[in-house]
C-alpha positions in Angstrom: -3.9 -5.4 -7.1 -1.5 -4.1 -4.4 1.2 -6.5 -5.7 0.8 -5.0 -9.2 1.0 -1.5 -7.9 4.0 -2.4 -5.8 5.9 -3.8 -8.8 5.3 -0.5 -10.6 5.9 2.1 -8.0 7.9 0.5 -5.1 11.6 0.4 -6.0 12.4 -2.6 -3.7 9.4 -4.6 -5.0 10.2 -3.8 -8.6 13.8 -5.1 -8.2 12.4 -8.2 -6.5 9.9 -8.8 -9.3 12.5 -8.2 -12.0 14.9 -10.7 -10.3 12.3 -13.4 -10.3 11.3 -12.7 -14.0 15.0 -12.7 -15.1 15.4 -16.1 -13.4 12.9 -17.4 -16.0 9.8 -17.6 -13.8 6.3 -16.8 -15.3 4.8 -13.4 -14.5 2.0 -15.0 -12.3 4.6 -16.7 -10.1 6.5 -13.4 -9.7 3.3 -11.5 -8.8 2.5 -14.2 -6.3 5.9 -13.9 -4.7 5.4 -10.1 -4.4 2.0 -10.7 -2.8 3.5 -13.1 -0.3 6.4 -10.6 0.5 3.8 -7.8 1.0 1.8 -10.1 3.4 4.9 -11.0 5.4 5.9 -7.3 5.6 2.4 -6.3 6.8 2.3 -9.0 9.4 5.7 -8.0 10.7 4.6 -4.4 11.0 1.5 -5.3 12.9 3.4 -7.6 15.2 6.0 -4.9 16.0 3.2 -2.2 16.2 5.0 -0.1 13.6 3.9 1.9 10.6 5.5 1.6 7.2 7.7 4.3 5.9 10.1 4.6 3.0 13.6 3.5 3.5 15.9 6.4 4.4 18.1 7.4 1.6 21.8 6.9 2.2 
């Protein structure tokens, strides 16, 4: 469920998901890739003892 929400409301994950879909991959493969990306991000944040925050606008 977090991957589905991320593809709808997180701009970075939406772009990542759309890039995979436009490459011709099935939707389940794209969702699985988003799930993995979220897990890697969560593990990196825990390892660095950081909290997540939106990317600063430039």
